[in-house]
N, C-alpha and C positions, 0 to 999 in steps of 0.2 A: 114648085119644091123642092127643087136640091139647089135651087141660089140662094133660097134661104136660109138652109141648113150652111151652108159655106156659110154665110154672111157670119152667119150662129158663130160658126167656126174659127171665123176671123174673130170677131168679137170678147169667147171666148178667152185662144191664144195673148192677145192686146191684154187680158185683165191678167191673166200669169205674165206676161213677160215684165207691166207692171208692177205687181204685186215681187215676184222679183228682185224690181229696180230697188223697193224702200228695203230691200234689209230685213236683218233680223234685230235692231235696234230699237224697235218701237216707234219707227218711222211712218209716218200717217202714209197710205197710197195717194190722198188727195191733196198732195200736198205737192206730188209733180204736175206743172204746169195745170192742176188742174186752180177750175175759176172760187173766188171768196165761199160763193152758195152753198158750192158744195162741201167742203171744209167747214162753214156753220154747222150747214146739216150734220154729219158725222160727228161732229162735240156734241152735240142739240143728245144724239141716239149714245154716245158715250157715255152723255153722264145721265141721260133719264134715271129717273129713281133711286140716284143719289142723296137727292134731297139735301137741303142745304145747309154748308156747314160752320156751324160756329166759330165767330173769329175774336183772336184777340186781342184790341190796338187800343192803346197804343202799343207795339215791343218793349217797348221799353218805360217803365214806370216805375217814376220818381226823379226827383235830381241823381244823375249822374257820382253827385262826392256822397248823399250818404245823406242831406242837410234837407232834405222834405220832414216835415210838421206832419205827426199822430194830423192822419183824416186827410189833407191837403191832397193827393189824387189818386184817384179811381179809373177804372179801364169805362172807357168813351160807352159803353155799354153792360146791362150787365148779361150774364147770360144761361137762357132758359134751359132748368137741370126736367127734362123729361122723366116719368118714370118708365122704372123698369130698366131706365140707361145708364150707363156710365162715362164718368165723363177726367180724362184728364188730362192736364198738361204739364210742361216741365220746362223750368229754367232754371236761371244761374240769380240766387242770392247775396248781397251787396248789404250789407250792414254796418253803420259807421262803430260800432261796437261798445258802444258805452254802458247798453245795459243789456239784455236780452229778450226783451221785448222791443230792439231793435233793427227785427227781424220782418219778414213777409208777416200777413195778416189774411185769413181768409173772413168776408161778408158773407154768411148766407140772408135772404128775403126774401118779400115776396113782386111782386111786378107791380105796385105803388110805394116799393122803398121803406113798409114794414121790417123791422131786422127781426129776425128769428133768433140770433146771435154774432157773435166774432170771435174769432176761432183765431188767435196766436200760434208760433212756433214754439211756445216754450211751456205747452202742456197749459196753459188761461187762456179764460176767455170769459164774454160773461152773454147775458142776453135770456129771457124766458125759455129758449130750448138749450141753452149752455148749460143750464140748473140742470138739463132735466139726463142729460148724459151719459154715458161711460166716454172715461179721456187715459193714456197714455201715451208717455213717453221713453224709451228707454235708452234717451240718455241726459234722464235724469236723476239721477245718480253724479254725474259732473259737468252744471253746467259752465262753468267756467273752461273748461278741455270743450266743451261743445258748442261754445260761444266764440274762442279763439278759431273753428273753421267755417266761421259761418262765413264769412265774407269770401266771394266766389264758390260755394257750396252751388251742387247740381240738387235741383231738388224736385221733384212730381209730385205734384195734388191730385189725386183720385178721390169725387164724386159717385156718388153712387144711392140712384136712387130708388129706393126698394118698391113701390108705390103703394105702402101700405101708412101712407104718413111719421114715414122712417128714414132718414139717410146718416151714412158715414163719410167723415171725413179723414184721407188716411194721409201724412206724407211724407216719402220716400227720399229717407236725406241722405249724399255723398259731401263729406269735409274737405275740406283743400289738402286734407292730410292724411284722408280713405277711412276717418274716424263715419260705419254706418249707423243712420238712427232712423226709428221711426217715431212719429208721431201720430198717435191715434183720438178721432170724433166719430164715438158711436149710437146706432141708438139715436140718434138728435131728432127731437120731436120737429115735425113741418105739415103746409100743407105738401103732399105731392103732388098736385096740380097748379100748383104755384109754386113752386122752390126757382131760383135764379138766385148766382154767380157773382163777387164780386173782390177783385183786391184792393186794399189799400197798404199804407205805406207807415213809414215810422220810425223815421230817422235812419231810410231804406232804401235800396231800390231793388227793380227785379228786371232781367235781361233774359224773354222769351224766346224760349230754341225758333220755333216758327208763330205764324202765326193766326195755323187752325186749330181747334180743340179736335184731341182724341172719342170719338164717343160710339161705345160698342153696346151687345146689347146687355142687360145684368146675368148672371150662369146662372142657374136655379143651384141649391143647395139644398143634399138631404142632412137632417138634423141626427145629429149620434151621441149628445150627455145632452142635462141642463143643471141646472140648479137653482130653486124656488130660495127668491128674494121674498121686501118685507111682511115676512110669517110672524105676526105680533108673539109675544109668548106669551102671552094669558090670553084667552076670553072668558067671559063669563057666560054662564052657566042658561041653556034661555035666549041666548043670542041666533037671529037664521043664517043657516050656513050660507047663503048667497050673500049675506053682509061682512063674513067672514072671509070669502075667499075675492071677493072684489078686489082689494084691491093687494093682490097677492100677485109677483110678477114673477116670469122668467127667465137666465141667464143661460139661455142657449148658445150651444155653438153646432157647426155643422161639419160637413166633411169636409170642406174648404176652404177651413178655417177662420167663416167669419161667424163671429161672436155679438146675436143681437137679443135684447128685450122684447120679452115678449107681453101681453097686458094676457090680464086673466080670460076674456071673451075668446082666447084663441087656448085654452085649455076648461081639461075635462076631470073635474076632482071628489076623494072621493075622503070620505075620513075611519081610520081604524083606530081600536075599535067601533066608537060609536059616536055619538056627539052630544047628545045628554042626557052623559053623566059626569062630575067631578074625575078628575085623576090628569095622568098626563095620558098624550095624544099622536097621532101623526096624520098631517094632512099629502093627499099622494093625486100629484096630480100629473095630465099624461097628453102627451101634445100628438097632432097625425097632423102638419102641416110644414110640407118648404120655406123655405127664402122667403119665396116670391109667391105663395098663401094658396097652393096647390099645395094636392092629397101625396104624402107621404110615402116614400115606400117598406114603412113600417113605423110604428106607434113609438114612442117614449117616455120614460119614469123619471117620474123623483118628487121626494118624500122629504119632509121637514118636520120636527118634531115641537108641540107646542099643548098647554094647561087650561084647562078647561078648569076655570075656580068658581069658588063661590063669592056671593059680596054680603058684605055685613047691614045690621040691622043697625049698628049702631056708630058710631066716633065720637071719641073725648079724647081729650090734650094730656097727655101723661107729663111735657117736660116745654116749653115754650122756647122758643128762637132764644139763640142767643145773645145774637143783634134787634134791638125793641124803636130805639132810636134812633133816627134816620134823620138825614140832613141837609137839605140846600141852600144852592144859594141862586139869585138870581140876578144875573145883571140884565144889561138892556139888551146883549144879545137873545135872550129870548125871550124877551116881552109880546106878549100878547101867543106866546109857542102853547097851545095845550099835549101835555106830558103826564107824562105817572111814574112813578115811583116798584124796580121789581122791589118783593118780596120776598130776603133774607132766609132760608131754611136754614142755617145747623143751630147745630142740637134740637131744631124741630123732635119730639113724638110724638103719632097719631096713635091714636088703639083703637082697631075696632072688635066687635062683637056681631058673631054671628048667629044665624037658628037654632042651634044645635047648644049654647055656649057657651061654645070658646070663644077665646079673645086671641089677637099676638101684635103685631104693632105693627105698621103698615109702613111699608114705604116710601119713603117723599116722591120718589121718581114714580110713584104713577101717582098719586095724588095733584092736585089741581086750586090755584089759586087767584083769588082778587086781587088788583095790579089796587096800588098807594098812592093817591091824588096827591100829587106834588105841592099841595098846600101846608102851610105849619098846623098845625094840629094833630088830634088824639084822629085814631082813624082804625076801623073793621074790615080784619080781612078773612071775607069768611074760604074756608079749606075745606071744599067737593070731595070724594072718599070715588074711588069704583060703586058704582052703582048709585048717584046721588046723595049718600045720607053728608052731613054738615058739620062743622066745630067753627068756631072764631077767638080770634086772640089778635088781641089790639098791642098797634103801633104807636108811636107817636114821632112825627115831622117835626126837624126842630130849624129856626135858624143861623144856617152855616156863617161862625165867626171868618171875617178877610183879615189875610195877614200880607204885605206886599214885605216879598222877598229883592235881593239878586243872586242870583248864581256866580262863580265860577268858576272858566272868566269872563268878563266883562264886555270883550270886544272877544268874537265868535268866529274861525271860519278867517282864510284875507280878505283883504279891504277887497278888493278886483273880483273877488269870486269868483275867484278858482277853485275849492275847492272841491272834491270829492265826495260822493253821498256817505255821511257815518263819520268820515276823516276826522271829525274833531267832534266832542260829546262836553258842555259844561256839566259839574259838576251835579253828583243827583243829593236831590233839596226832596228833605222828607214831607208827606202832608198826611198828618196823624189822623186818625178816623174825625169825621164832624167838621175838617177844618178845612178852610180855602187856602191857596197862596196866591197873590194877585202878581204878573209879571209884566212890567213896562218894559217895551226894544221900540228898533231902531231895525225896518227889515230891508235890506237891500240886497237885490237880484241879479244874474247872473242873463237875463231874462231869456232867457234860452228853450226853457216849455213849462204849463205851471205849476211842476213839482218845484220848481229851481226858487222857495221860498220857507222861510221856516218847518220843523219838522218840530212836534211834539212825541216824546219820547215818554208810557207808563209803565215801571216793571215795579219790581222788587226790589232787595238791599245787595242780591245774589247774583243782580243782571243775568237771573234765565230766562234764557229762549225756547219756545218766543216767548214776546214780549204781552204786558196786561193788551196793548196799545202801543198802536204810531202814526199818528196821524198829523193829516198836510195845511198846506194853508187853502188848498182850493178842495174843498169836499171830495177826500177822499185818505184811505189809512189802511193797516190792517194788524194782525196781532190776537192772541188766542181771545179776547173780548170784544173784538172792536163788530162783529157781523150783530151785535146785539145791541149794539148803539143806533141812539140818531142821529142821525148826521143833518143838519142847519149850513145851508148854506144860502144868504144872499147876496153871492157875486155877480149873479147878469138880475138880477131887480135891479141892478142903479148903474149895471155895466151894457151894453147891447152884445160885445161877446169877451170869451178869458183873452181876446190878446189887448182888449183895452183896456179888463182891469189889470192882467200880467204888467205892464206899461203903467201901473197906478202905485204896483209896488214897492217898487224904486226908494225907498226913501220912506215906506209909508211905517206912520207909526201905529203901537199894538200893547193893549191892554191887552193881556192874557190872564186866566182863571179856570186854574184844578180843583177841585170841590173830589173830597174820600165821603162817599154818603154814607157810608157805615154800613150799609146792607149788601157790599160786596157790587158796589158800581164803585167810580166816578164820572164826574163831569167835567169836559174840559168847552170852557165860554172864549170867546177872542172879540174883541173890541177893535180894527183897524179901520184905518184912518190912512187915506190913499194919499200919494202924490200932488196930485189933484184937487183936496179939501171932503174926499163923497167917504164917506164913514159906509164898512159894510161888517160882517157879522158873521160868524164861521162859530158852530156848536158840534162838542157829540156829547152825544145824553144818554149816560145809562152805557158806558161798559163794564163790561164786568170781570167776572173772574179775578176780581181782586178781591187782593188779602184785608179787610181794611191795618189792619196793623204790621202791615209792611207795602205801604203802595209810592215810591219815589216817581219825583219827573225833573228829568232831563231835555237840553236842549241839543238839536245835532243838524248841521246847515249841506244843500245838492245844491253848487252853482251858487249857496245865495252866502251874507254876511248878514251877523246880525248885535248889537253893539246893546247892548241892556244899561240903564239908566236915566238913555236921551227921551224916549215919550215920559217917563215919571217927572221930570225937574219942566217940559213941555210942559202937563197938563197941573204944575208944582206952578207956576208964573201968570197960568187964567187963572191961577184960582181968585 
């Protein structure tokens, strides 16, 4: 036994000596003349329970000169965002500087690549989930100053999966001259169990600091305040309370600074003083859940005013709309397209009569209107009031007369397609109510992007911004009235991809029509014959917010060149 004790003492002393030899710099005891299997076993023990760390690959994404086109580069593998976890990565952002959107783009999607949304650096995105999120950028007051510091900016993107089918994406940015900004997208609807992260490019490049993604547990937070949203200003007497509250949501602020939208299913409601009589009321909501859906330390409350209203027993029209003669022009660009016309309510007055005999002029914004068929002839428009009572008014749809015009200058933009976006415009051509103006021109493009082609501007005489609508050759646009329109582009029906279409646009012949429909809307229709002889169509039907007596059309360029009159000459030669 004494020998065994002595041997044990010797081995312990040897072990202590080896420990001393390793120093305190993180050296491994088994690295000193130790067999490989010992080191491997030690590493295995040290890493046990850590799990797989998500990787960024490649660590340089996109061409270093920022020449990568939109969607050209992605991560080799999407990063799985687990429930109740926070994922963050830091990179240096490089940009061509051409536009705000030529910077990092975050892509959220499912494992099967179905996209929730695409989120840009400049407070803009798209996708079903984008439409439901809350977003802001602290730099939005000076985009030019922000963009000037984005080439070399340090960016940390953080994605939080709350485990309740919502997530947040926050980007903290430090510009090259010290400008600090933050881009937030919060309350993004997702499936928490099927959430993946990707990045893509658009005239930009990423250089990630490291290949590992930092992952931490989401920290729970207590609710401190909330504000109710989606509370109707009015509700009909007799409505079920659950139907009324089902659409209500709450913007909740937590003690960690997180702001999140909470659904009605997580709230408790009561109405003060009651829900069964006419008049002004308050809906009071109570929340007792934490950020991670646990029992809160204390409940919080919020209230909002609304009114319980009566419904008319009869309605009648006391003043007809100002415009009842509408106009359409159907070029070959929209043959076979099913569409309707919006009903113009300007000047309309509808009177409602109630059970007690009182009457009032009803708010047009609280009435609903049937659409008008886009066919020549008379049509009945059904006007429906709160409670279901209806009245009718007749409108007439007419064929619009077409007049060909040529704007000045007839040659727009530099011939080498170097002119920047909006740098030059044609004169404004008035489009009177009911009229259609026809434009014929040859389109030339730099070929750098789909948007580097003709651009059509619809605006008023004062050039008020934002415009009624600004529409491009590639089925895209913006402006006050753009969201209401029906955008129809057949480019990908005729070409395998956008690149093939774009190649055919250099020297393409364009016949374009603008119609003032006299119902507060305008149509743009384009027939485009590519340099390969292929005909495609681009239309924007029903751009609204139009003042029928104050509609003008102009053209601008964006890395493009337009020559008016050449297309018309070609058409005449073929007659």
